[in-house]
GUZA-947952 format. One line per field, with one value per residue (C-alpha): residue number from 1; y, z, x. Coordinates in nm, 2 decimals, padded with zeros to 4 digits. Example, Ala and Ser with C-alpha at 12.3 -4.5 7.8 and 13.67 -1.06 7.14 Angstrom:
<nodes>
k 1 | 2
c2 -00.45 | -00.11
c3 00.78 | 00.71
c1 01.23 | 01.37
</nodes>
This chain:
<nodes>
k 1 | 2 | 3 | 4 | 5 | 6 | 7 | 8 | 9 | 10 | 11 | 12 | 13 | 14 | 15 | 16 | 17 | 18 | 19 | 20 | 21 | 22 | 23 | 24 | 25 | 26 | 27 | 28 | 29 | 30 | 31 | 32 | 33 | 34 | 35 | 36 | 37 | 38 | 39 | 40 | 41 | 42 | 43 | 44 | 45 | 46 | 47 | 48 | 49 | 50 | 51 | 52 | 53 | 54 | 55 | 56 | 57 | 58 | 59 | 60 | 61 | 62 | 63 | 64 | 65 | 66 | 67 | 68 | 69 | 70 | 71 | 72 | 73 | 74 | 75 | 76 | 77 | 78 | 79 | 80 | 81 | 82 | 83 | 84 | 85 | 86 | 87 | 88 | 89 | 90 | 91 | 92 | 93 | 94 | 95 | 96 | 97 | 98 | 99 | 100 | 101 | 102 | 103 | 104 | 105 | 106 | 107 | 108 | 109 | 110 | 111 | 112 | 113 | 114 | 115 | 116 | 117 | 118 | 119 | 120 | 121 | 122 | 123 | 124 | 125 | 126 | 127 | 128 | 129 | 130 | 131 | 132 | 133 | 134 | 135 | 136 | 137 | 138 | 139 | 140 | 141 | 142 | 143 | 144 | 145 | 146 | 147 | 148 | 149 | 150 | 151 | 152 | 153 | 154 | 155 | 156 | 157 | 158 | 159 | 160 | 161 | 162 | 163 | 164 | 165 | 166 | 167 | 168 | 169 | 170 | 171 | 172 | 173 | 174 | 175 | 176 | 177 | 178 | 179 | 180 | 181 | 182 | 183 | 184 | 185 | 186 | 187 | 188 | 189 | 190 | 191 | 192 | 193 | 194 | 195 | 196 | 197 | 198 | 199 | 200 | 201 | 202 | 203 | 204 | 205 | 206 | 207 | 208 | 209 | 210 | 211 | 212 | 213 | 214 | 215 | 216 | 217 | 218 | 219 | 220 | 221 | 222 | 223 | 224 | 225 | 226 | 227 | 228 | 229 | 230 | 231 | 232 | 233 | 234 | 235 | 236 | 237 | 238 | 239 | 240 | 241 | 242 | 243 | 244 | 245 | 246 | 247 | 248 | 249 | 250 | 251 | 252 | 253 | 254 | 255 | 256 | 257 | 258 | 259 | 260 | 261 | 262 | 263 | 264 | 265 | 266 | 267 | 268 | 269 | 270 | 271 | 272 | 273 | 274 | 275 | 276 | 277 | 278 | 279 | 280 | 281 | 282 | 283 | 284 | 285 | 286 | 287 | 288 | 289 | 290 | 291 | 292 | 293 | 294 | 295 | 296 | 297 | 298 | 299 | 300 | 301 | 302 | 303 | 304 | 305 | 306 | 307 | 308 | 309 | 310 | 311 | 312 | 313 | 314 | 315 | 316 | 317 | 318 | 319 | 320 | 321 | 322 | 323 | 324 | 325 | 326 | 327 | 328 | 329 | 330 | 331 | 332 | 333 | 334 | 335 | 336 | 337 | 338 | 339 | 340 | 341 | 342 | 343 | 344 | 345 | 346 | 347 | 348 | 349 | 350 | 351 | 352 | 353 | 354 | 355 | 356 | 357 | 358 | 359 | 360 | 361 | 362 | 363 | 364 | 365 | 366 | 367 | 368 | 369 | 370 | 371 | 372 | 373 | 374 | 375 | 376 | 377 | 378 | 379 | 380 | 381 | 382 | 383 | 384 | 385 | 386 | 387 | 388 | 389 | 390 | 391 | 392 | 393 | 394 | 395 | 396 | 397 | 398 | 399 | 400 | 401 | 402 | 403 | 404 | 405 | 406 | 407 | 408 | 409 | 410 | 411 | 412 | 413 | 414 | 415 | 416 | 417 | 418 | 419 | 420 | 421 | 422 | 423 | 424 | 425 | 426 | 427 | 428 | 429 | 430 | 431 | 432 | 433 | 434 | 435 | 436 | 437 | 438 | 439 | 440 | 441 | 442 | 443 | 444 | 445 | 446 | 447 | 448 | 449 | 450 | 451 | 452 | 453 | 454 | 455 | 456 | 457 | 458 | 459 | 460 | 461 | 462 | 463 | 464 | 465 | 466 | 467 | 468 | 469 | 470 | 471 | 472 | 473 | 474 | 475 | 476 | 477 | 478 | 479 | 480 | 481 | 482 | 483
c2 07.51 | 07.61 | 07.50 | 07.63 | 08.01 | 08.15 | 08.31 | 08.40 | 08.61 | 08.98 | 09.02 | 09.26 | 09.55 | 09.36 | 09.04 | 09.23 | 09.43 | 09.10 | 08.94 | 09.25 | 09.23 | 08.85 | 08.91 | 09.18 | 08.95 | 08.67 | 08.61 | 08.54 | 08.52 | 08.13 | 07.99 | 07.63 | 07.42 | 07.66 | 07.50 | 07.59 | 07.54 | 07.55 | 07.41 | 07.16 | 07.34 | 07.09 | 06.73 | 06.55 | 06.20 | 06.32 | 06.63 | 06.81 | 07.18 | 07.36 | 07.74 | 07.85 | 08.24 | 08.24 | 08.43 | 08.12 | 07.77 | 07.52 | 07.14 | 06.81 | 06.49 | 06.29 | 05.95 | 06.13 | 06.08 | 05.73 | 05.44 | 05.09 | 05.02 | 05.32 | 05.53 | 05.91 | 05.98 | 06.35 | 06.54 | 06.89 | 07.12 | 06.94 | 07.13 | 07.01 | 07.09 | 07.06 | 07.20 | 07.39 | 07.18 | 07.39 | 07.70 | 07.69 | 07.71 | 07.94 | 07.69 | 07.62 | 07.23 | 07.09 | 06.79 | 06.62 | 06.44 | 06.35 | 06.00 | 05.91 | 05.98 | 06.06 | 06.22 | 06.30 | 06.40 | 06.78 | 06.71 | 06.51 | 06.78 | 07.04 | 06.79 | 06.80 | 07.16 | 07.26 | 06.96 | 06.82 | 06.45 | 06.19 | 05.87 | 05.56 | 05.18 | 04.95 | 04.70 | 04.52 | 04.50 | 04.59 | 04.62 | 04.87 | 04.95 | 04.95 | 04.99 | 05.25 | 05.32 | 05.67 | 05.62 | 05.41 | 05.64 | 05.42 | 05.56 | 05.43 | 05.45 | 05.34 | 05.09 | 05.33 | 05.58 | 05.35 | 05.38 | 05.53 | 05.18 | 04.98 | 04.65 | 04.32 | 04.16 | 04.39 | 04.18 | 04.28 | 04.63 | 04.50 | 04.59 | 04.84 | 05.22 | 05.52 | 05.89 | 06.00 | 06.30 | 06.33 | 06.40 | 06.37 | 06.45 | 06.38 | 06.30 | 06.46 | 06.23 | 05.89 | 05.90 | 05.99 | 05.91 | 05.92 | 05.90 | 05.83 | 05.88 | 06.26 | 06.31 | 06.10 | 06.31 | 06.63 | 06.47 | 06.35 | 06.71 | 06.86 | 06.62 | 06.63 | 07.02 | 06.97 | 06.68 | 06.87 | 07.13 | 06.89 | 06.54 | 06.42 | 06.10 | 05.92 | 06.02 | 05.76 | 05.76 | 05.56 | 05.47 | 05.20 | 04.91 | 05.01 | 04.75 | 04.42 | 04.31 | 04.03 | 04.32 | 04.50 | 04.68 | 05.02 | 05.25 | 05.53 | 05.81 | 06.04 | 06.05 | 06.02 | 05.66 | 05.53 | 05.18 | 04.94 | 04.73 | 04.35 | 04.39 | 04.68 | 04.45 | 04.26 | 04.19 | 03.83 | 03.67 | 03.53 | 03.77 | 03.70 | 04.02 | 03.80 | 03.82 | 04.19 | 04.28 | 04.57 | 04.82 | 04.73 | 04.98 | 04.99 | 05.19 | 05.27 | 05.48 | 05.72 | 05.57 | 05.82 | 06.10 | 06.19 | 06.45 | 06.49 | 06.14 | 06.13 | 05.83 | 05.78 | 05.46 | 05.35 | 05.09 | 04.86 | 04.67 | 04.98 | 04.99 | 04.68 | 04.66 | 04.58 | 04.24 | 04.26 | 04.54 | 04.29 | 04.01 | 03.96 | 03.75 | 03.47 | 03.30 | 03.03 | 02.70 | 02.79 | 02.57 | 02.73 | 02.64 | 02.81 | 02.78 | 02.65 | 02.96 | 02.88 | 02.62 | 02.68 | 02.47 | 02.44 | 02.47 | 02.62 | 02.95 | 02.93 | 03.20 | 03.23 | 03.52 | 03.77 | 03.97 | 03.73 | 03.43 | 03.17 | 02.94 | 02.57 | 02.46 | 02.08 | 01.95 | 02.07 | 01.89 | 01.54 | 01.37 | 01.02 | 01.08 | 01.30 | 01.54 | 01.63 | 01.84 | 02.04 | 01.89 | 01.55 | 01.66 | 01.97 | 02.10 | 02.48 | 02.53 | 02.27 | 02.35 | 02.28 | 02.24 | 02.42 | 02.50 | 02.85 | 02.78 | 03.14 | 03.50 | 03.78 | 04.10 | 04.31 | 04.11 | 04.02 | 03.63 | 03.34 | 03.01 | 02.70 | 02.32 | 02.09 | 01.89 | 01.53 | 01.28 | 01.05 | 01.09 | 01.33 | 01.15 | 01.48 | 01.56 | 01.21 | 01.15 | 01.34 | 01.38 | 01.02 | 00.95 | 01.12 | 00.89 | 00.61 | 00.40 | 00.41 | 00.22 | 00.50 | 00.49 | 00.71 | 00.95 | 01.23 | 01.26 | 01.60 | 01.73 | 01.84 | 01.51 | 01.28 | 01.32 | 01.01 | 00.89 | 00.70 | 00.40 | 00.64 | 00.87 | 01.15 | 01.32 | 01.37 | 01.48 | 01.34 | 01.59 | 01.47 | 01.50 | 01.24 | 00.98 | 00.70 | 00.80 | 01.18 | 01.20 | 01.39 | 01.18 | 00.87 | 00.95 | 00.91 | 00.57 | 00.45 | 00.59 | 00.52 | 00.66 | 00.39 | 00.19 | 00.16 | 00.25 | 00.27 | 00.63 | 00.77 | 01.06 | 01.35 | 01.62 | 01.66 | 02.00 | 01.91 | 02.27 | 02.33 | 01.96 | 01.93 | 01.59 | 01.53 | 01.21 | 01.04 | 00.73 | 00.73 | 00.79 | 00.49 | 00.26 | 00.39 | 00.33 | -00.02 | -00.09 | 00.05 | -00.17 | -00.49 | -00.42 | -00.39 | -00.70 | -00.87 | -00.76 | -00.88 | -01.22 | -01.23 | -01.14 | -01.37 | -01.66 | -01.59 | -01.56 | -01.91 | -02.08 | -01.95 | -02.08 | -02.41 | -02.42 | -02.32 | -02.57 | -02.85 | -02.76 | -02.75 | -03.10 | -03.24 | -03.09 | -03.22 | -03.58 | -03.56 | -03.47 | -03.75 | -04.00
c3 -05.90 | -05.57 | -05.52 | -05.16 | -05.24 | -05.07 | -04.75 | -04.51 | -04.28 | -04.40 | -04.42 | -04.23 | -04.42 | -04.45 | -04.60 | -04.81 | -04.98 | -05.05 | -05.20 | -05.40 | -05.53 | -05.61 | -05.82 | -06.00 | -06.09 | -06.23 | -06.59 | -06.86 | -07.15 | -07.17 | -07.50 | -07.60 | -07.61 | -07.34 | -07.09 | -06.72 | -06.37 | -06.07 | -05.73 | -05.66 | -05.43 | -05.45 | -05.54 | -05.61 | -05.73 | -06.09 | -06.10 | -05.99 | -05.93 | -06.00 | -05.92 | -06.23 | -06.12 | -06.39 | -06.34 | -06.43 | -06.25 | -06.42 | -06.40 | -06.47 | -06.51 | -06.19 | -06.38 | -06.50 | -06.15 | -06.08 | -05.99 | -06.09 | -05.76 | -05.79 | -05.55 | -05.65 | -05.70 | -05.58 | -05.29 | -05.21 | -05.21 | -05.48 | -05.77 | -06.12 | -06.48 | -06.74 | -07.10 | -07.17 | -07.40 | -07.39 | -07.28 | -07.23 | -06.97 | -06.78 | -06.72 | -06.81 | -06.90 | -06.86 | -06.92 | -06.81 | -07.14 | -07.42 | -07.47 | -07.14 | -07.25 | -07.57 | -07.84 | -08.21 | -08.48 | -08.41 | -08.05 | -08.19 | -08.43 | -08.16 | -07.94 | -08.22 | -08.25 | -07.90 | -07.80 | -07.56 | -07.45 | -07.55 | -07.36 | -07.54 | -07.53 | -07.72 | -07.90 | -08.12 | -08.28 | -08.66 | -08.90 | -08.77 | -08.45 | -08.26 | -08.30 | -08.06 | -07.98 | -07.84 | -07.74 | -08.05 | -08.28 | -08.45 | -08.43 | -08.50 | -08.28 | -08.43 | -08.24 | -08.16 | -08.02 | -07.75 | -07.51 | -07.43 | -07.46 | -07.70 | -07.54 | -07.60 | -07.65 | -07.83 | -07.74 | -07.38 | -07.46 | -07.58 | -07.35 | -07.17 | -07.16 | -07.18 | -07.25 | -07.62 | -07.79 | -08.16 | -08.37 | -08.71 | -08.80 | -09.16 | -09.40 | -09.17 | -08.88 | -09.09 | -09.03 | -08.68 | -08.54 | -08.18 | -07.98 | -07.61 | -07.61 | -07.69 | -07.36 | -07.18 | -07.31 | -07.21 | -06.86 | -06.82 | -06.91 | -06.64 | -06.39 | -06.46 | -06.41 | -06.09 | -05.96 | -06.07 | -05.80 | -05.52 | -05.57 | -05.43 | -05.36 | -05.05 | -05.10 | -05.03 | -05.32 | -05.43 | -05.81 | -06.03 | -06.19 | -06.57 | -06.72 | -06.62 | -06.79 | -06.69 | -06.59 | -06.37 | -06.34 | -06.49 | -06.22 | -06.33 | -06.06 | -06.18 | -06.57 | -06.53 | -06.56 | -06.33 | -06.33 | -06.03 | -06.14 | -06.08 | -05.83 | -05.64 | -05.58 | -05.29 | -05.09 | -05.17 | -05.47 | -05.63 | -05.76 | -05.97 | -06.16 | -06.27 | -05.88 | -05.98 | -06.19 | -06.41 | -06.22 | -05.88 | -05.64 | -05.48 | -05.25 | -05.32 | -05.24 | -05.51 | -05.55 | -05.83 | -06.05 | -06.40 | -06.55 | -06.85 | -06.96 | -06.78 | -06.59 | -06.25 | -06.05 | -05.77 | -05.50 | -05.31 | -05.12 | -04.95 | -04.76 | -04.58 | -04.32 | -04.40 | -04.24 | -04.15 | -03.92 | -03.70 | -03.75 | -03.37 | -03.39 | -03.52 | -03.34 | -03.41 | -03.34 | -03.40 | -03.64 | -03.90 | -04.20 | -04.57 | -04.94 | -05.18 | -05.41 | -05.60 | -05.67 | -05.74 | -05.79 | -05.43 | -05.24 | -05.21 | -05.12 | -04.88 | -04.85 | -04.47 | -04.51 | -04.79 | -04.83 | -04.57 | -04.76 | -04.61 | -04.78 | -04.73 | -04.84 | -04.99 | -04.69 | -04.47 | -04.66 | -04.52 | -04.20 | -04.37 | -04.72 | -04.94 | -05.14 | -05.47 | -05.63 | -05.42 | -05.66 | -05.51 | -05.17 | -05.27 | -05.54 | -05.62 | -05.45 | -05.19 | -04.81 | -04.63 | -04.24 | -04.17 | -03.86 | -03.84 | -03.81 | -03.84 | -03.88 | -04.02 | -04.00 | -04.16 | -04.49 | -04.46 | -04.46 | -04.31 | -04.29 | -04.27 | -04.24 | -04.37 | -04.10 | -04.16 | -03.98 | -03.88 | -03.60 | -03.63 | -03.54 | -03.48 | -03.19 | -03.05 | -03.07 | -02.80 | -02.69 | -02.64 | -02.98 | -02.95 | -03.01 | -03.09 | -03.39 | -03.69 | -04.01 | -04.29 | -04.64 | -04.89 | -05.06 | -05.21 | -05.29 | -05.29 | -05.29 | -04.91 | -04.79 | -04.79 | -04.73 | -04.57 | -04.43 | -04.08 | -04.04 | -03.84 | -04.14 | -04.02 | -04.27 | -04.19 | -04.32 | -04.30 | -04.39 | -04.62 | -04.32 | -04.14 | -04.42 | -04.42 | -04.77 | -04.80 | -05.17 | -05.35 | -05.69 | -05.49 | -05.29 | -05.59 | -05.65 | -05.29 | -05.17 | -05.44 | -05.38 | -05.23 | -05.06 | -04.66 | -04.44 | -04.07 | -03.91 | -03.54 | -03.46 | -03.36 | -03.30 | -03.31 | -03.32 | -03.29 | -03.34 | -03.66 | -03.76 | -03.82 | -03.78 | -03.82 | -03.83 | -03.87 | -04.05 | -03.90 | -03.54 | -03.59 | -03.68 | -03.38 | -03.15 | -03.29 | -03.25 | -02.88 | -02.85 | -02.98 | -02.74 | -02.43 | -02.52 | -02.56 | -02.22 | -02.05 | -02.20 | -02.13 | -01.77 | -01.73 | -01.87 | -01.66 | -01.35 | -01.46 | -01.49 | -01.16 | -00.99 | -01.14 | -01.02 | -00.67 | -00.64 | -00.75 | -00.51 | -00.24 | -00.33 | -00.32 | 00.04 | 00.16 | 00.04 | 00.21 | 00.55 | 00.52 | 00.50
c1 02.45 | 02.60 | 02.95 | 03.02 | 03.10 | 02.78 | 02.84 | 02.56 | 02.75 | 02.84 | 03.21 | 03.43 | 03.59 | 03.92 | 03.76 | 03.54 | 03.83 | 03.99 | 03.69 | 03.64 | 03.99 | 03.94 | 03.63 | 03.80 | 04.08 | 03.85 | 03.86 | 03.59 | 03.80 | 03.88 | 03.89 | 03.81 | 04.14 | 04.31 | 04.52 | 04.44 | 04.54 | 04.30 | 04.21 | 03.93 | 03.69 | 03.39 | 03.31 | 02.98 | 02.90 | 02.92 | 03.12 | 03.45 | 03.43 | 03.76 | 03.82 | 04.04 | 03.99 | 03.71 | 03.37 | 03.19 | 03.23 | 03.47 | 03.38 | 03.54 | 03.34 | 03.44 | 03.47 | 03.81 | 03.95 | 03.82 | 04.05 | 03.98 | 03.79 | 03.57 | 03.75 | 03.84 | 04.21 | 04.16 | 04.01 | 03.91 | 04.19 | 04.40 | 04.57 | 04.48 | 04.57 | 04.29 | 04.18 | 03.88 | 03.66 | 03.33 | 03.18 | 02.79 | 02.52 | 02.72 | 02.98 | 03.31 | 03.36 | 03.71 | 03.89 | 04.22 | 04.21 | 03.97 | 03.83 | 03.71 | 03.36 | 03.18 | 03.38 | 03.37 | 03.62 | 03.55 | 03.69 | 03.98 | 04.07 | 04.06 | 04.29 | 04.52 | 04.54 | 04.57 | 04.78 | 04.52 | 04.60 | 04.36 | 04.27 | 04.30 | 04.31 | 04.53 | 04.29 | 04.53 | 04.86 | 04.91 | 05.19 | 05.43 | 05.26 | 04.92 | 04.56 | 04.42 | 04.04 | 03.96 | 03.60 | 03.53 | 03.75 | 04.02 | 04.37 | 04.72 | 05.03 | 05.38 | 05.57 | 05.83 | 05.60 | 05.42 | 05.68 | 06.03 | 06.16 | 05.93 | 05.83 | 05.99 | 05.65 | 05.40 | 05.12 | 05.18 | 05.05 | 04.70 | 04.39 | 04.58 | 04.49 | 04.72 | 04.72 | 04.84 | 04.91 | 04.77 | 05.07 | 04.88 | 04.52 | 04.43 | 04.16 | 03.90 | 03.99 | 03.98 | 04.38 | 04.48 | 04.83 | 04.91 | 05.23 | 05.26 | 05.63 | 05.56 | 05.38 | 05.62 | 05.91 | 05.73 | 05.65 | 06.01 | 06.14 | 05.92 | 06.01 | 06.39 | 06.38 | 06.20 | 06.44 | 06.76 | 06.68 | 06.57 | 06.70 | 07.05 | 07.25 | 07.12 | 06.77 | 06.48 | 06.25 | 05.93 | 05.88 | 05.70 | 05.90 | 05.85 | 06.08 | 06.27 | 06.58 | 06.86 | 07.09 | 06.83 | 06.50 | 06.38 | 06.17 | 05.96 | 06.01 | 05.73 | 05.81 | 06.19 | 06.33 | 06.59 | 06.78 | 06.85 | 07.13 | 07.11 | 07.42 | 07.20 | 06.89 | 07.02 | 07.31 | 07.30 | 07.49 | 07.19 | 06.93 | 06.63 | 06.51 | 06.20 | 06.07 | 05.96 | 05.66 | 05.59 | 05.36 | 05.50 | 05.58 | 05.94 | 06.13 | 06.50 | 06.82 | 06.95 | 07.29 | 07.43 | 07.31 | 07.46 | 07.23 | 07.45 | 07.37 | 07.04 | 07.13 | 06.99 | 07.11 | 06.91 | 06.98 | 06.74 | 07.03 | 07.13 | 06.78 | 06.92 | 07.20 | 07.56 | 07.59 | 07.95 | 07.83 | 07.67 | 07.93 | 07.95 | 07.63 | 07.86 | 08.14 | 08.41 | 08.27 | 07.91 | 07.71 | 07.51 | 07.29 | 07.36 | 07.32 | 07.60 | 07.62 | 07.95 | 08.26 | 08.59 | 08.90 | 08.98 | 08.64 | 08.28 | 08.13 | 07.82 | 07.60 | 07.51 | 07.29 | 07.24 | 07.59 | 07.76 | 07.95 | 08.20 | 08.43 | 08.48 | 08.82 | 08.81 | 09.03 | 08.74 | 08.48 | 08.52 | 08.66 | 08.71 | 08.83 | 09.02 | 08.81 | 08.98 | 08.70 | 08.43 | 08.16 | 08.24 | 08.09 | 07.85 | 07.67 | 07.54 | 07.21 | 07.26 | 07.17 | 07.45 | 07.53 | 07.88 | 08.08 | 08.26 | 08.63 | 08.76 | 08.64 | 08.84 | 08.64 | 08.92 | 08.93 | 08.57 | 08.65 | 08.47 | 08.62 | 08.39 | 08.39 | 08.14 | 07.96 | 07.84 | 07.63 | 07.91 | 08.15 | 08.45 | 08.77 | 08.94 | 08.70 | 08.73 | 09.11 | 09.30 | 09.64 | 09.67 | 09.76 | 10.10 | 10.39 | 10.16 | 10.25 | 09.99 | 09.95 | 09.87 | 09.78 | 09.97 | 09.73 | 09.95 | 10.32 | 10.47 | 10.82 | 10.78 | 10.65 | 10.36 | 10.00 | 09.87 | 09.53 | 09.48 | 09.27 | 09.01 | 09.00 | 09.22 | 09.44 | 09.81 | 10.14 | 10.48 | 10.76 | 11.03 | 11.29 | 11.08 | 11.10 | 11.36 | 11.44 | 11.49 | 11.61 | 11.34 | 11.40 | 11.36 | 11.05 | 10.82 | 10.94 | 10.96 | 10.64 | 10.38 | 10.02 | 09.81 | 10.07 | 10.10 | 10.37 | 10.42 | 10.44 | 10.45 | 10.24 | 10.46 | 10.22 | 09.84 | 09.65 | 09.27 | 09.14 | 09.35 | 09.30 | 09.68 | 09.86 | 10.23 | 10.39 | 10.72 | 10.84 | 11.18 | 11.03 | 10.81 | 11.10 | 11.28 | 10.99 | 10.95 | 11.32 | 11.30 | 10.98 | 11.16 | 11.46 | 11.25 | 11.05 | 11.38 | 11.51 | 11.19 | 11.21 | 11.58 | 11.55 | 11.25 | 11.45 | 11.75 | 11.54 | 11.38 | 11.74 | 11.88 | 11.55 | 11.58 | 11.94 | 11.86 | 11.57 | 11.81 | 12.07 | 11.82 | 11.68 | 12.04 | 12.11 | 11.76 | 11.83 | 12.19 | 12.01 | 11.77 | 12.04
</nodes>
């Protein structure tokens, strides 16, 4: 069979010498079971021809390279490794593994002797391991030998096909024990030797998800297993490893390498930009939407975008009522509309306030509130003063020095929570939502108001009396003139 070696043109002297030397170096001493390396030189529908520097042509059945969709996984010029399975008809027959076609116990014994891989399918779980079919020949694989990390669910391996190494061949083929981990370990060592020379931190690599755990995902990078810890999957706080599936292709950055412990750590999150590098997209006063991801004693954390969290203090959770616990206003998982009240890039902190549908008294109330007298309800009594709520919902504070009773021991008795008092607005800071009031100033203002009212009434009263006297005198004079 022609494989493309024939040439119709006569070679020049230089090419002739090369061809002569090449032909003199070709071998004809291959033995069954020998491991060989070669380059694919020609492909037909049924066969793949390989140049292994032999005097005879070497062929492999094309079906050994077909994917599930029928396409070939190799092309002309690719290098392959294979094993000699027969020498007949002027051809060298190769295989990458036994078991993809017809096979017998004689070939299985040769595969055992020459360490040729066999291709088998897991047909069932049995006591201590798995039943494997290699082209109809029943074999056994112990649980510890099916994978580098035995599966959590053995049934998940059923109907899957793998390459195995025969580690026991007894009773003329009636007792054949296989190991997949033996091949994996060989492959791992070869891969590790290669990667030790080339792999470095920061490299971008492609791998296949080989295992999923709560703490992260395992990735096969060509026979060597690496781990993507849960914290390295995403910049977001909420990460679900179950979003991945075994066999899925992923890209990751090499985070750390420890060849002594054979630990490779990868990062998917490093493929995404650090959000704080673009914090200028956000401004104080901007309204954004986020997801509540955690509650603590004095507030709630909201994820604005993966890796960018803000904090809402309980004092910023309502305009109209006091929130003692964050869970009284929000729950983990809620989508919250918030307003940015502060950004600190150096400390990577964002302050937020919860936005409600109702009116915001802090926005509606202006400087006109200064020096006004308000009826307030005491919400909290502290050594430094009183936290009070105005009728419009605004929260204010009366320092102890602005109370009529300043003795700390008497404050708790005289100002019980829930009671009402009168206080004057001393200062209002709308942007900071800060309101300072004074009970003593309110009393002064009320006294001044009462005094001014009294003066007005008194003046009006005196004016009325004088008018009456003048009128009476005028009437008396008028009467005298008329007489």
